[in-house]
Backbone bond lengths (Angstrom), bond angles and torsions (degrees), N, CA, C in turn:
res aa  C-N    CA-C-N  psi(-1)  N-CA   C-N-CA  omega(-1)  CA-C   N-CA-C  phi
1 M - - - 1.447 - - 1.525 108.70 -
2 P 1.347 117.10 127.58 1.462 118.79 -179.86 1.525 111.32 -66.38
3 D 1.314 115.39 152.06 1.460 119.95 179.98 1.532 111.81 -96.22
4 F 1.327 116.90 23.19 1.455 121.28 177.52 1.532 108.87 -132.94
5 E 1.300 114.08 156.82 1.464 119.61 179.54 1.526 108.86 -97.52
6 I 1.316 116.64 133.87 1.457 121.01 178.51 1.524 108.15 -77.49
7 P 1.339 117.06 127.58 1.463 119.49 -179.39 1.525 112.11 -63.74
8 T 1.310 115.88 152.40 1.460 121.05 175.48 1.524 108.77 -123.42
9 I 1.333 114.81 153.70 1.459 121.54 173.43 1.517 107.93 -134.81
10 E 1.314 115.78 165.92 1.458 120.40 -177.00 1.524 110.90 -93.38
11 C 1.328 115.55 134.18 1.462 121.65 173.56 1.531 107.49 -72.40
12 F 1.312 116.33 128.15 1.461 120.17 -178.93 1.525 111.19 -64.40
13 L 1.320 117.36 -33.14 1.463 120.49 -175.01 1.524 113.16 -79.05
14 C 1.328 117.95 -51.98 1.474 120.39 -175.72 1.530 112.56 -99.83
15 Q 1.325 116.57 -11.01 1.466 124.73 178.92 1.531 113.63 64.25
16 R 1.326 116.77 20.24 1.465 120.77 173.51 1.522 108.78 -92.52
17 Q 1.316 115.61 156.12 1.455 121.60 177.56 1.533 109.35 -81.34
18 F 1.333 116.15 142.53 1.460 120.17 172.97 1.521 109.20 -138.76
19 K 1.333 115.01 152.28 1.462 121.12 -178.37 1.522 109.61 -73.17
20 F 1.323 113.95 134.62 1.459 118.80 -178.55 1.517 109.59 -151.66
21 G 1.314 115.19 95.92 1.456 120.55 177.40 1.510 112.05 138.33
22 R 1.322 114.25 161.14 1.471 121.68 177.56 1.523 113.55 52.55
23 G 1.333 115.75 45.04 1.460 120.40 174.88 1.508 115.43 89.91
24 A 1.302 119.20 -0.72 1.471 122.03 178.70 1.530 107.93 -126.35
25 Y 1.309 115.66 95.74 1.463 121.17 -177.74 1.523 108.50 -112.13
26 H 1.322 115.42 91.26 1.461 121.77 -175.11 1.524 111.45 -98.99
27 G 1.302 115.83 32.55 1.453 123.45 179.40 1.516 108.57 175.36
28 R 1.330 115.13 -168.06 1.465 118.51 -179.81 1.521 110.52 -158.56
29 G 1.308 113.55 164.18 1.449 119.57 174.08 1.518 110.02 -85.39
30 V 1.301 115.63 142.12 1.462 121.37 173.12 1.531 104.97 -107.90
31 R 1.317 115.06 88.87 1.470 121.03 -172.26 1.519 112.54 -57.82
32 A 1.321 117.19 -40.68 1.467 120.34 -177.61 1.524 112.09 -59.56
33 W 1.319 116.88 -27.10 1.455 121.46 -178.85 1.528 112.59 -106.04
34 G 1.330 118.21 -11.16 1.453 121.41 -178.97 1.520 113.65 69.88
35 I 1.340 116.14 36.46 1.468 121.20 -179.73 1.528 109.65 -135.54
36 S 1.329 115.69 172.53 1.462 122.56 172.07 1.518 108.30 -124.20
37 I 1.337 115.58 144.38 1.466 120.65 178.95 1.526 109.67 -132.41
38 C 1.327 115.24 150.26 1.467 120.41 178.99 1.531 110.19 -82.31
39 Q 1.326 115.54 162.85 1.463 121.17 178.81 1.517 111.43 -60.86
40 T 1.311 117.32 -37.94 1.458 120.28 -178.58 1.524 110.48 -61.09
41 C 1.333 117.09 -48.78 1.469 119.88 179.65 1.522 111.01 -62.97
42 E 1.311 116.88 -40.00 1.465 118.76 178.74 1.525 110.92 -65.63
43 N 1.325 116.81 -42.92 1.463 120.07 -178.07 1.532 112.71 -65.57
44 V 1.332 117.24 -43.67 1.469 118.86 -177.36 1.520 112.12 -76.28
45 N 1.329 117.20 -14.23 1.462 121.34 178.38 1.522 111.99 -114.86
46 H 1.325 116.44 30.77 1.460 121.24 -176.30 1.522 112.55 -60.12
47 D 1.323 116.91 -24.00 1.466 120.47 -179.30 1.526 112.11 -101.09
48 G 1.322 116.73 8.36 1.460 122.10 176.26 1.511 112.73 121.44
49 L 1.323 114.64 159.95 1.465 122.08 179.47 1.522 109.33 -95.69
50 V 1.313 116.48 132.46 1.461 121.28 175.96 1.528 106.48 -74.39
51 P 1.337 118.63 116.35 1.461 120.86 -174.49 1.529 114.21 -53.39
52 G 1.328 118.75 -42.83 1.460 121.63 -178.54 1.513 114.02 -65.30
53 S 1.319 117.05 -18.54 1.464 121.25 179.92 1.524 112.82 -87.53
54 H 1.330 117.06 -6.61 1.464 120.60 -174.50 1.529 111.99 -135.34
55 P 1.339 117.06 60.05 1.471 118.94 -179.47 1.529 113.06 -61.48
56 R 1.316 116.82 -32.19 1.475 120.16 178.51 1.524 110.63 -63.54
57 L 1.329 116.46 -40.63 1.464 120.52 177.95 1.523 110.17 -65.74
58 L 1.324 117.20 -44.46 1.462 120.17 -179.53 1.525 110.66 -60.09
59 A 1.316 117.02 -42.57 1.467 121.23 178.50 1.532 110.53 -64.19
60 H 1.330 116.92 -41.15 1.466 121.65 179.18 1.530 110.32 -62.11
61 L 1.323 116.41 -49.28 1.462 120.24 -179.17 1.524 110.69 -61.33
62 K 1.319 116.82 -42.95 1.460 121.21 178.96 1.528 110.63 -61.98
63 S 1.327 117.12 -43.26 1.471 120.86 -178.83 1.522 111.97 -64.70
64 K 1.328 116.56 -27.27 1.466 121.75 179.46 1.524 112.16 -91.68
65 G 1.339 116.98 -3.21 1.461 120.57 -178.24 1.511 113.47 71.37
66 I 1.337 116.27 26.43 1.466 121.86 -178.67 1.525 108.78 -90.95
67 E 1.319 116.16 126.12 1.456 121.60 -179.58 1.529 109.92 -66.79
68 I 1.316 115.94 134.16 1.462 121.30 177.76 1.523 107.49 -92.59
69 R 1.307 115.56 114.08 1.462 121.41 -179.40 1.514 109.26 -107.74
70 R 1.316 115.56 128.99 1.462 120.67 -179.52 1.528 110.58 -100.84
71 N 1.325 115.46 147.55 1.463 120.29 177.21 1.537 109.77 -86.09
72 K 1.312 117.27 -171.96 1.469 121.87 -177.81 1.522 112.92 -59.70
73 S 1.319 116.69 -27.71 1.470 121.50 179.70 1.525 112.16 -84.73
74 G 1.338 116.94 -6.59 1.451 121.10 -176.48 1.515 112.99 88.07
75 W 1.321 116.35 7.88 1.451 121.89 -179.34 1.533 109.74 -98.30
76 I 1.320 115.94 171.46 1.461 121.55 -177.73 1.524 108.73 -104.97
77 D 1.339 115.82 118.88 1.469 120.11 176.61 1.521 109.63 -73.38
78 I 1.317 116.06 142.04 1.469 122.23 176.94 1.524 107.18 -82.95
79 P 1.329 117.60 120.40 1.475 119.59 179.76 1.527 112.50 -62.91
80 Q 1.304 115.15 150.19 1.466 120.66 175.57 1.491 107.22 -78.28
């Protein structure tokens, strides 16, 4: 058992904490949007985010002047 605590950060989408650092990376930063998301949110939204399900994200992107681009399904792809 390691003698250190793995840091956690909050997923912007689900607002749950996930481990991120010291060998446990259970999510990632989305630099283009200036947020971090957990693996679960990324996995369940692999084909895009339904805009109506994420008003907080839409407000964040708008406040940053980030263009919201929709895919063929009308959803928002998560940038790499």
